[in-house]
C-alpha positions in Angstrom: 20.7 51.1 -56.0 16.9 51.2 -56.3 15.2 47.9 -56.0 13.6 46.8 -59.3 10.9 44.2 -59.7 10.4 42.5 -63.1 8.2 39.9 -64.5 9.3 37.5 -67.3 6.5 36.1 -69.4 6.9 33.6 -72.2 4.8 32.4 -75.0 4.6 28.7 -75.4 4.2 29.0 -79.2 7.4 30.9 -79.5 10.5 28.6 -79.9 12.2 30.7 -77.3 10.1 29.1 -74.6 11.2 25.7 -75.7 14.9 26.6 -76.0 16.8 29.7 -76.1 20.1 28.2 -77.3 19.6 29.9 -80.7 20.4 33.3 -79.1 23.6 32.2 -77.2 25.7 34.6 -79.3 23.5 37.5 -78.6 23.5 36.9 -74.9 27.3 36.4 -74.6 27.6 40.2 -74.8 25.2 40.8 -71.9 27.3 42.1 -69.2 27.1 44.2 -66.1 23.4 43.7 -65.7 22.6 44.8 -62.2 18.9 44.2 -61.1 17.7 43.7 -57.5 14.8 41.6 -56.9 12.6 42.5 -53.9 9.1 41.9 -52.7 8.5 39.0 -55.2 5.8 36.7 -54.6 8.2 34.0 -53.9 10.6 36.3 -52.1 13.5 34.6 -53.9 16.7 36.1 -55.1 18.0 34.2 -58.1 21.7 34.7 -58.7 23.5 35.9 -61.9 24.6 32.3 -62.4 20.9 31.1 -62.5 20.1 33.9 -65.1 23.1 33.0 -67.3 22.3 29.3 -67.0 18.8 30.1 -68.1 19.9 31.9 -71.2 22.8 29.6 -72.0 20.6 26.9 -73.2 22.3 24.2 -71.4 19.0 23.0 -69.8 16.4 21.0 -71.7 13.4 22.4 -73.2 11.1 21.1 -70.4 13.6 22.6 -67.8 13.7 25.9 -69.7 9.9 26.1 -69.7 9.7 25.4 -66.1 12.2 28.2 -65.4 10.4 30.6 -67.5 7.0 29.7 -65.8 8.8 30.2 -62.3 10.1 33.5 -63.3 6.6 34.6 -64.7 5.2 33.9 -61.3 7.2 36.6 -59.7 5.1 39.6 -58.9 6.6 43.0 -58.3 6.1 46.6 -59.1 8.9 48.1 -61.0 9.2 51.1 -63.3 12.1 51.5 -65.6 13.2 54.5 -67.6 13.5 52.7 -71.1 13.1 49.3 -72.7 16.2 47.1 -72.5 17.3 44.4 -75.0 19.0 41.5 -73.4 21.0 41.0 -76.3 22.8 44.3 -76.0 24.5 46.2 -73.2 22.7 49.3 -72.2 24.4 52.6 -72.8 23.6 53.9 -69.4 22.4 52.5 -66.1 18.6 52.3 -65.8 17.2 54.4 -63.0 14.2 53.3 -61.0 11.2 55.4 -59.9 10.1 55.7 -56.3 7.1 53.5 -57.2 8.5 50.4 -58.9 6.6 49.0 -61.8 6.5 45.5 -63.1 8.9 44.6 -65.8 8.2 41.8 -68.2 10.5 40.0 -70.6 9.0 39.5 -74.0 10.1 36.4 -75.7 9.0 37.7 -79.1 11.4 40.6 -79.4 13.7 39.8 -76.6 12.9 43.2 -74.8 11.8 44.2 -71.3 8.5 45.9 -71.2 6.8 47.6 -68.2 3.4 46.3 -67.1 0.9 48.2 -65.1 -0.2 46.2 -62.1 -1.8 47.2 -58.9 0.7 47.5 -56.1 -2.1 47.0 -53.5 -2.0 43.7 -52.1 -4.6 42.3 -49.6 -3.4 41.2 -46.2 -4.4 37.6 -47.0 -2.2 37.7 -50.1 0.7 39.2 -48.2 0.5 36.3 -45.7 0.3 33.8 -48.7 3.4 35.4 -50.2 5.4 35.2 -47.0 4.7 31.5 -46.7 5.7 30.9 -50.4 8.8 33.1 -49.9 10.0 30.9 -47.0 9.3 27.7 -49.0 11.2 29.2 -51.9 14.3 30.0 -49.9 14.6 26.4 -48.7 14.0 25.1 -52.2 16.8 27.5 -53.5 19.2 26.2 -51.0 18.7 22.7 -52.1 18.9 23.6 -55.8 22.0 25.6 -55.3 23.8 22.9 -53.3 25.7 20.1 -55.0 24.4 16.6 -54.1 27.7 15.6 -52.5 27.7 18.8 -50.4 24.1 18.2 -49.3 24.8 14.6 -48.3 27.8 15.8 -46.2 25.8 18.5 -44.5 23.0 16.1 -43.6 25.6 13.7 -42.0 26.9 16.6 -40.0 23.4 17.6 -38.8 22.7 14.1 -37.8 25.9 13.6 -36.0 25.4 17.0 -34.1 21.9 15.9 -33.0 23.3 12.6 -31.8 25.9 14.4 -29.7 23.4 16.8 -28.2 21.0 14.0 -27.4 23.7 12.0 -25.7 25.0 14.9 -23.7 21.3 15.8 -22.6 20.6 12.1 -21.5 24.0 12.0 -19.6 23.1 15.2 -17.7 19.6 13.8 -17.0 21.0 10.6 -15.5 23.5 12.5 -13.5 21.0 14.7 -11.8 18.6 11.8 -11.2 21.4 10.1 -9.3 22.4 13.4 -7.5 18.8 14.4 -6.5 17.0 11.1 -6.2 18.8 8.1 -4.7 16.8 4.8 -4.3 17.4 1.7 -2.3 15.3 -1.0 -3.9 11.8 0.2 -4.3 11.0 1.2 -0.7 13.1 4.4 0.0 14.0 7.5 -2.0 16.2 10.3 -0.9 16.5 13.7 -2.5 19.9 14.7 -1.6 19.6 18.4 -2.6 16.3 19.0 -0.8 17.2 16.4 1.8 13.8 14.8 1.7 13.4 11.1 2.6 10.5 9.1 1.4 9.6 5.6 2.7 7.4 3.7 0.2 5.0 0.9 0.4 5.1 -2.2 -1.7 2.8 -0.5 -4.2 5.1 2.6 -4.5 2.6 4.8 -2.4 4.3 7.2 0.2 4.5 5.6 3.6 6.5 8.2 5.5 8.1 11.6 4.6 11.2 12.8 6.5 12.7 16.3 6.3 16.4 15.8 7.1 19.2 18.3 7.9 16.8 21.2 8.5 19.6 23.4 9.9 21.8 22.9 7.0 22.2 25.9 4.5 19.8 25.5 1.5 22.4 26.5 -1.0 25.1 24.1 0.1 25.1 21.1 -2.2 26.5 17.7 -0.9 29.1 15.4 -2.5 29.2 11.5 -2.4 31.4 10.2 0.4 30.8 6.5 0.0 34.2 5.9 -1.2 35.5 7.4 2.0 33.4 5.1 4.1 34.1 1.7 2.8 34.6 0.2 6.4 31.0 1.2 7.3 29.7 0.3 3.9 26.6 2.6 3.9 24.2 2.4 1.0 24.0 6.2 0.9 26.8 8.5 2.1 26.6 12.2 1.4 28.6 15.0 3.0 28.1 18.8 3.3 31.7 20.1 3.5 32.7 21.3 7.0 29.1 20.8 8.2 27.8 17.2 8.5 27.9 13.8 7.0 24.9 11.6 6.5 24.9 7.8 6.0 22.0 5.7 5.3 22.0 1.8 5.4 19.3 -0.7 5.2 18.2 -4.4 5.8 15.3 -6.4 4.9 13.9 -9.5 6.6 10.6 -10.9 5.5 8.0 -8.1 5.5 10.2 -6.0 7.7 12.4 -3.2 6.2 14.8 -1.2 8.4 16.8 1.8 7.5 19.6 3.2 9.7 20.1 6.9 9.6 23.4 8.3 11.0 24.2 12.0 11.0 27.7 13.1 12.2 28.3 16.7 12.7 31.6 18.0 11.4 31.3 21.4 13.2 30.5 22.6 16.7 28.1 25.1 15.1 26.0 22.3 13.4 22.8 21.4 15.1 21.5 18.3 13.4 17.7 18.3 13.0 15.3 15.8 11.3 11.6 15.9 11.2 8.9 13.4 10.2 5.4 14.1 9.1 2.6 12.9 11.6 -0.1 13.6 8.9 -2.5 10.8 8.1 -1.3 8.5 11.0 -1.8 7.9 14.6 1.3 7.7 16.8 2.1 6.0 20.1 5.2 5.4 22.3 7.7 7.6 24.4 6.4 6.4 27.7 5.1 8.5 30.7 4.4 12.0 29.7 2.5 15.0 31.0 -1.1 15.4 29.6 -0.8 12.0 28.0 -3.3 11.1 25.4 -4.0 8.0 23.2 -2.9 8.4 20.5 0.0 11.0 21.0 -1.3 13.0 18.0 -3.6 15.0 20.1 -1.0 16.6 22.3 1.7 19.3 21.7 5.3 19.3 23.0 7.8 21.9 22.3 11.5 21.2 21.6 13.1 20.0 24.8 15.7 17.5 26.0 14.3 13.9 26.1 15.3 12.8 29.5 13.4 11.4 32.4 11.7 13.7 35.0 8.5 14.1 36.9 5.0 14.6 35.2 4.2 17.2 37.8 7.3 19.3 37.2 8.2 18.6 33.6 6.6 17.2 30.4 8.3 13.8 30.6 7.8 11.3 33.3 10.1 8.8 35.0 9.7 5.9 32.5 10.9 6.8 29.0 11.9 5.0 25.8 13.2 6.5 22.5 10.5 4.5 20.6 7.6 5.8 18.4 5.1 3.7 16.7 2.7 4.6 13.8 -0.6 3.2 12.9 0.7 3.0 9.3 3.1 0.2 10.3 6.3 2.4 11.0 8.6 2.3 14.1 11.3 4.8 14.9 14.0 4.0 17.5 16.7 6.7 18.5 20.0 5.3 19.6 20.3 5.8 23.5 23.7 7.6 23.2 22.3 10.6 21.2 22.1 14.0 22.9 18.4 14.0 22.0 15.9 17.0 21.9 12.4 16.1 20.8 9.2 18.2 19.8 5.9 16.6 19.0 3.3 18.5 17.0 4.8 21.8 18.2 2.5 24.7 17.2 0.3 22.0 15.7 2.8 21.5 12.8 2.0 17.7 12.6 5.8 16.9 12.9 7.9 14.7 15.1 11.3 16.2 15.3 14.7 15.3 16.6 17.7 17.5 17.4 21.1 16.4 18.5 23.2 18.9 20.2 25.3 19.6 23.3 24.0 22.7 24.9 24.7 22.4 28.7 22.5 20.4 31.1 21.5 17.6 30.7 24.0 16.5 28.1 27.6 16.9 29.4 30.5 15.9 27.3 34.1 17.0 26.6 34.5 20.2 24.6 35.8 18.5 21.5 32.9 16.0 21.2 30.7 16.6 18.2 27.1 15.5 18.2 25.6 12.8 16.2 22.0 11.8 15.4 21.4 8.1 14.9 18.1 6.4 14.7 16.4 3.5 12.8 13.3 3.5 10.8 11.4 0.3 10.3 8.4 -0.5 8.2 6.1 -3.5 8.1 2.7 -4.6 6.7 0.8 -3.0 9.7 1.3 -1.6 13.2 1.1 -5.0 14.9 3.6 -6.8 12.8 6.1 -4.1 12.8 6.1 -3.7 16.5 6.4 -7.5 17.1 9.4 -7.6 14.6 11.2 -4.8 16.2 10.8 -5.6 19.9 13.8 -8.0 20.0 15.8 -5.7 17.8 15.4 -2.6 20.0 14.9 -4.1 23.5 16.4 -6.8 25.6 13.7 -8.9 27.1 13.9 -11.0 30.3 14.2 -14.7 30.3 11.6 -15.1 33.1 9.3 -12.7 34.9 9.5 -13.1 38.6 7.3 -10.0 39.0 4.3 -12.1 37.7 3.9 -13.0 41.3 2.3 -9.5 41.7 -0.5 -10.6 39.3 -2.1 -13.0 41.8 -1.9 -10.8 45.0 -2.9 -7.1 45.7 -0.4 -4.6 46.8 -1.5 -2.6 50.0 0.4 0.8 50.1 0.7 2.8 53.2 0.6 6.1 51.4 -1.3 8.3 51.0 -3.6 6.8 53.6 -1.3 7.2 56.6 0.5 10.4 55.7 2.8 11.4 58.5 1.1 8.9 60.9 3.1 5.9 59.5 4.2 3.8 62.4 4.6 0.4 63.8 1.2 0.5 65.4 -0.7 1.9 62.2 0.8 -0.9 60.1 -0.6 -3.5 62.4 -4.1 -1.8 62.4 -3.9 -1.6 58.6 -3.1 -5.3 58.2 -5.9 -6.4 60.6 -8.5 -4.1 58.8 -7.7 -5.8 55.4 -8.1 -9.2 56.8 -11.1 -8.5 58.8 -13.1 -7.7 55.7 -12.0 -10.9 54.0 -9.4 -9.7 51.6 -6.2 -11.5 50.7 -3.2 -10.5 52.7 -1.0 -9.9 49.6 1.9 -7.4 49.8 2.4 -4.4 52.0 4.4 -1.6 50.4 5.8 0.7 53.1 6.5 4.2 51.6 9.8 6.1 51.9 8.8 7.7 55.3 10.0 4.5 57.1 13.6 5.9 57.3 15.0 7.9 60.1 17.1 10.0 57.8 16.8 9.7 53.9 19.6 7.5 52.8 20.5 5.8 56.1 18.4 2.7 55.4 17.3 2.5 59.0 13.8 2.6 60.5 12.6 5.6 62.4 13.2 4.9 66.0 10.3 7.1 67.1 7.6 5.4 65.0 9.2 1.9 64.8 10.4 1.0 68.3 10.8 -2.6 67.3 10.6 -3.0 63.5 11.6 -6.7 63.7 8.4 -7.5 65.7 6.1 -5.7 63.4 7.6 -7.2 60.3 7.3 -10.7 61.9 3.7 -10.2 62.6 3.0 -9.2 59.1 4.7 -12.2 57.8 2.7 -14.4 60.1 -0.5 -12.9 58.7 0.6 -13.9 55.1 1.8 -10.5 54.1 5.0 -9.9 52.1 6.8 -6.7 52.9 8.2 -4.3 50.3 10.3 -1.2 51.3 10.5 2.0 49.0 14.2 2.9 48.5 16.1 5.4 46.4 19.8 6.4 45.6 19.6 9.7 47.6 21.6 10.2 50.8 20.6 13.4 52.5 23.1 15.7 54.3 21.8 15.1 57.8 22.3 11.3 57.5 25.2 9.2 58.9 25.5 7.7 55.5 26.3 11.0 54.0 29.6 11.3 56.0 30.5 7.8 55.2 29.7 8.2 51.5 31.7 11.4 51.3 34.7 9.8 52.8 34.5 6.9 50.4 33.8 9.0 47.4 30.6 7.2 46.7 28.6 10.2 45.5 28.3 12.1 42.2 31.1 14.7 42.6 32.4 17.9 41.2 34.9 17.3 38.4 37.4 19.7 39.7 37.2 19.7 43.4 35.9 16.1 43.9 33.3 17.1 46.4 29.6 15.7 46.5 27.2 17.6 44.3 23.7 18.1 45.9 20.2 18.1 44.8 16.8 18.4 46.3 14.7 15.3 46.9 11.3 15.2 48.9 12.1 18.7 50.5 15.6 17.4 51.6 19.1 18.3 50.4 20.8 15.1 49.3 23.8 13.6 47.4 23.4 10.9 44.9 25.1 7.5 44.9 27.2 7.3 41.7 26.2 3.7 40.6 28.4 4.2 37.5 31.4 3.8 40.0 31.8 0.1 40.6 33.0 0.8 44.3 29.9 3.0 44.9 27.5 0.5 43.4 29.0 -2.2 45.6 28.6 0.0 48.8 24.9 0.7 47.8 24.2 -2.9 47.1 25.8 -4.2 50.3 23.7 -1.9 52.4 20.6 -3.1 50.7 21.3 -6.8 51.3 22.2 -6.0 54.9 18.8 -4.3 55.5 17.0 -7.2 53.7 18.8 -9.9 55.9 18.4 -7.9 59.1 14.6 -7.3 58.9 13.7 -10.3 56.6 12.5 -7.8 53.9 10.9 -9.7 51.0 11.7 -7.0 48.3 12.1 -3.4 47.4 10.5 -0.8 45.1 13.1 1.5 43.7 12.4 5.1 43.1 14.4 8.1 42.2 17.4 8.8 39.9 15.6 10.7 37.2 17.8 13.1 35.1 15.6 15.9 36.2 17.0 15.6 39.7 20.7 15.3 38.8 22.9 18.2 39.9 23.3 20.7 37.0 27.0 20.1 36.6 27.0 16.3 37.4 30.0 14.2 36.8 29.7 10.5 36.7 32.8 8.4 37.0 31.7 6.6 33.9 30.4 9.5 31.8 27.8 8.7 29.2 26.2 11.1 26.8 22.6 10.3 27.9 22.2 10.8 31.7 19.2 8.3 31.6 21.7 5.6 31.3 22.2 6.2 35.0 18.7 4.6 35.6 19.6 1.6 33.6 22.7 1.0 35.8 20.9 1.8 38.9 18.3 -0.8 38.4 20.7 -3.5 37.2 22.5 -3.0 40.6 19.1 -3.0 42.4 18.1 -6.2 40.7 21.0 -8.0 42.4 19.4 -7.3 45.8 16.5 -9.8 44.8 14.1 -10.4 42.1 10.9 -9.7 43.9 10.9 -5.9 43.2 9.1 -3.1 41.7 10.3 0.3 40.2 8.9 3.7 39.5 11.6 4.5 36.9 13.0 3.0 33.8 15.1 3.4 30.7 16.1 0.4 28.6 15.3 -1.8 31.6 12.7 -4.1 30.1 15.2 -7.1 30.9 14.8 -6.5 34.7 11.9 -8.6 36.1 10.1 -6.1 38.0 6.7 -4.3 37.9 6.8 -0.7 36.8 4.6 1.8 38.8 3.1 4.9 37.0 3.5 8.2 38.6 1.0 8.9 41.5 -2.4 9.8 40.2 -4.6 12.5 41.7 -8.1 11.4 43.2 -10.0 13.0 40.1 -11.8 12.0 37.0 -9.6 14.1 34.6 -7.5 12.8 31.8 -4.3 14.6 32.9 -3.5 13.1 36.2 -6.8 11.3 37.2 -8.7 8.3 36.3 -8.9 8.8 32.6 -5.1 9.3 32.3 -4.4 5.6 33.6 -5.3 3.6 30.5 -3.3 5.6 28.1 -0.3 5.5 30.3 -0.5 1.8 31.0 -1.0 1.1 27.2 2.1 3.2 26.3 4.3 1.3 28.8 3.0 -2.0 27.7 4.0 -1.1 24.0 7.5 -0.1 25.3 8.0 -3.6 26.6 7.1 -3.4 30.3 4.5 -6.2 30.7 3.7 -5.9 34.5 2.4 -2.3 35.1 1.1 -1.1 38.4 -1.5 1.6 37.7 -1.3 3.0 41.3 -3.6 3.0 44.2 -7.4 2.6 43.6 -9.0 5.9 44.0 -5.8 7.9 43.5 -2.5 8.4 45.4 -3.0 12.0 46.0 -6.2 13.4 47.7 -6.8 16.9 46.5 -9.9 17.8 48.5 -9.1 19.6 51.8 -9.4 17.5 54.8 -10.5 14.5 52.6 -9.6 11.0 53.9 -11.6 9.0 51.3 -11.8 9.4 47.5 -15.3 9.9 46.2 -17.3 6.6 46.3 -18.4 6.6 42.6 -14.8 7.5 41.5 -13.5 4.7 43.9 -15.9 2.0 42.3 -15.1 3.0 38.7 -11.3 3.0 39.6 -11.6 -0.4 41.0 -13.5 -1.8 38.1 -10.4 -0.7 35.8 -7.9 -1.9 38.2 -9.3 -5.3 38.6 -8.2 -5.9 34.9 -4.8 -4.4 35.2 -1.6 -6.5 35.8 -1.3 -5.3 39.5 -4.1 -4.2 41.7 -2.9 -1.7 44.4 -4.8 -0.2 47.2 -4.1 2.5 49.7 -7.6 3.0 50.9 -8.9 -0.5 51.4 -12.6 -1.3 50.3 -13.5 -1.9 53.9 -13.3 1.8 54.5 -16.5 2.2 52.5 -19.9 0.7 52.9 -21.0 -2.9 52.2 -21.9 -2.0 48.6 -18.3 -1.2 47.8 -16.9 -4.3 49.8 -19.3 -6.7 47.8 -18.4 -5.1 44.4 -14.7 -5.5 45.3 -15.1 -9.2 46.2 -17.0 -9.8 43.0 -14.3 -8.2 41.0 -11.5 -10.2 42.8 -13.4 -13.4 41.9 -13.8 -12.5 38.3 -10.0 -11.7 38.3 -9.0 -15.0 39.8 -11.4 -17.1 37.5 -11.3 -15.3 34.2 -8.5 -12.8 34.0 -5.5 -14.4 35.7 -5.4 -17.5 33.4 -5.3 -15.2 30.4 -2.6 -13.0 31.9 -0.4 -15.9 32.8 -0.7 -17.2 29.2 0.1 -13.7 27.9 3.2 -13.5 30.0 4.6 -16.5 28.3 3.7 -15.0 24.9 5.5 -11.9 26.0 8.7 -13.8 26.7 8.5 -15.4 23.2 7.3 -12.6 21.0 7.4 -9.5 23.0 3.5 -9.0 22.8 2.1 -6.9 25.7 -0.3 -8.3 28.3 -2.6 -5.3 28.2 -3.2 -4.4 24.6 -4.9 -1.7 22.7 -8.0 -2.7 20.8 -6.3 -2.2 17.4 -4.2 -5.2 18.3 -7.2 -7.3 17.1 -7.8 -5.3 14.1 -4.6 -3.3 13.1 -5.9 -2.2 9.8 -9.1 -0.8 11.0 -8.6 3.0 11.3 -11.5 3.8 13.7 -10.1 1.6 16.5 -6.8 3.3 16.6 -8.4 6.2 18.7 -10.2 4.2 21.2 -8.8 5.1 24.6 -11.4 3.7 26.9 -11.3 0.1 25.8 -8.4 -2.6 26.0 -7.8 -6.2 25.5 -6.1 -8.7 27.8 -4.2 -11.0 25.6 -6.5 -11.7 22.8 -9.2 -13.1 24.8 -10.9 -10.6 27.1 -12.2 -7.1 25.9 -12.8 -4.6 28.8 -14.9 -1.4 28.5 -14.9 0.4 31.8 -16.9 3.6 32.5 -14.4 6.4 33.2 -16.7 9.4 33.4 -18.6 10.8 36.4 -22.2 10.0 36.5 -22.4 7.9 33.4 -24.4 4.7 33.3 -24.0 3.8 29.6 -21.5 3.9 26.9 -20.7 2.9 23.3 -18.6 -0.3 22.9 -16.9 -1.7 19.9 -16.5 -5.5 19.4 -13.8 -6.6 16.9 -14.4 -9.4 14.4 -15.2 -12.8 16.0 -17.7 -14.1 18.5 -17.8 -12.7 22.0 -19.7 -13.5 25.1 -21.2 -10.7 27.0 -20.4 -11.5 30.5 -22.6 -8.8 31.9 -25.7 -9.9 30.1 -24.8 -13.6 29.4 -25.3 -13.3 25.6 -23.1 -14.1 22.7 -22.5 -11.2 20.3 -21.1 -11.3 16.9 -18.1 -8.9 16.4 -17.3 -6.3 13.9 -19.9 -3.9 15.2 -20.6 -1.2 17.8 -23.0 -1.5 20.7 -24.4 1.9 21.3 -25.8 3.1 24.6 -24.7 0.0 26.4 -26.1 0.1 30.0 -23.5 -0.4 32.7 -24.7 -0.1 36.4 -22.5 1.6 39.0 -21.5 -1.7 40.5 -20.7 -3.5 37.3 -18.2 -3.4 34.6 -18.6 -4.4 31.0 -16.3 -7.1 29.6 -16.5 -9.7 26.8 -14.7 -13.0 26.4 -13.9 -14.7 23.1 -16.0 -17.7 22.3 -16.9 -20.0 19.5 -19.7 -19.4 17.0 -23.0 -20.6 18.5 -24.4 -23.9 16.8 
């Protein structure tokens, strides 16, 4: 059917426009009128019922007038073949031309008449028509609907909207819980992305952790808290057949701690967590190769975190699984974790932990699955969080008998004597010390005193009468220390006895001693995890001590690096460094006047700890500048009495050298005078009078100024865990600039020391924290909170400042 557009016009003066009820009878015969409305201005399609209603006269005159006016507004182009009278039925169906013309209804003669109107419509008019058409359609729907139907439909729409809103809100809450769990207002964990955020009190980000890095990205977890009711974690999520993660927390005052516990559910799962180092300075770990203060300046690739030798590996012989951040964050990894560590690897500014069993050094049964367990603690600042966690992570001693070493120097036979160590050389050494007016102190006889390593017997060729020389030393006022270790070499008599008694670390299958290399000798290792072996070792030490009237021992060796590759302890632990813990616990029963060069979780043993031997150089790797970062790190780990090694170095690198460089020796001595232990191998008397005078002045300063502060700090350590030698940030923990100062330190909170550690320098910059300080070099009182630039320090002097009151 062709589309026909028509226009109905009315004359207000005609009674038809006011009511067309008078022509009801004529319009009753109008049937089969078929007209299509299109392209109207209102784009509205009135139904046949509407037209009948219009013509039936059931509306009021006003309504009829409005209807006529509405129809008049329709604008369309329609052409019809003839006039049509509404009162009569057309004899044939009208045909429409291709160009439709306008059709108008005349109310005067009730006929349809064509009207000539331009079919061209401007684009603006077309847009207006489209808008009016859409409005008309909505209006038509409302006019055609019955009031009750409209109300019902509105209720249905409103109900549908409520259901949609409820479902959407429920979905949002579910995903918030799934993807962003919170504990209080200080931690957030995104389960899907496995990102952990520790927050400050004000909601700012404190630390970001990336957990489960080796887990498949597309593997979503499920909540396992119901299955772990006995452990009662605050968060428990599990990745099916892969791993389970549990996070718990506790708060005490300003300290908040969060325990993170990963459990592998498959042998193929390697648990790996990383934490961002960005924006903070980090400390801890212990003795490491190329050490720096802070640790952020070094890079360590992923490797087992076990004790070794800084000359052969990245990690030294005194380690702790403890990291401390300048932002007030402490991390402690459980000792029974097969731990691998990387720090700033490839300069990625991340500290990463991996727990896995992959051969040496972590040996366990085949069915054992790894776990990664550690604790994160946050506090107001670095000082407060460290003090709050010391007693949580470490067991401190009830007393420190090793404080005896504070008041007396240690005179070590190596490296001065080399292979010439003998009974006669010991006597000459002791006489030389006393002839120059220095205190007798303690003589440390290095490991070359033994005939065969492990026999615990003096060499008969060099010590013809050891009882005699030891008595002479005692009469001169010296105490005697012997260096010992747990190694028994194959050419010793003790090796045969130990093999028969099964006292050594043995092969699991054949139960034969496993061998390792120690000091260019092949040796077995006493298995101190075996109670029988430990008692055999201890009995021999006590026998030696009693026979020669030995005052104490310095215990060396036992690092995991020197264990046989397939070691088999009788009491097998995951972490081989626990051997050091048991080794020193047995050793401490031989007497409490002792020192050690190794350590792991041994803060409760009252002994000084000696750092690895230092080379006679200025460098920051193994020379003079490496001492202070190492001492500060060990102090933070809870070892208060640190022995920094021999003044001038323990290893002479220059060929045919017998003495360290004089300037190096003096600057080294100035640093050592303010350390907990002062140790010499080359005595000051081997130099000229200037060195001897400088040494005596420093000893006097130490006795009058330093020792009283150290003794007070020892008591503070027993009560709070605060170190004796403290970094400068201890006095101003929130001042960012002081966190990188690695050439100044504080004794207690009373003495600031600023030694010169570079060759040829006679001045340096010194920072004084807030307060009032007396410049002991110049005799002036300085106000703190400022820098002293280009401060002059002569070769025979050291800059140090003591806390004082404000001058009146």
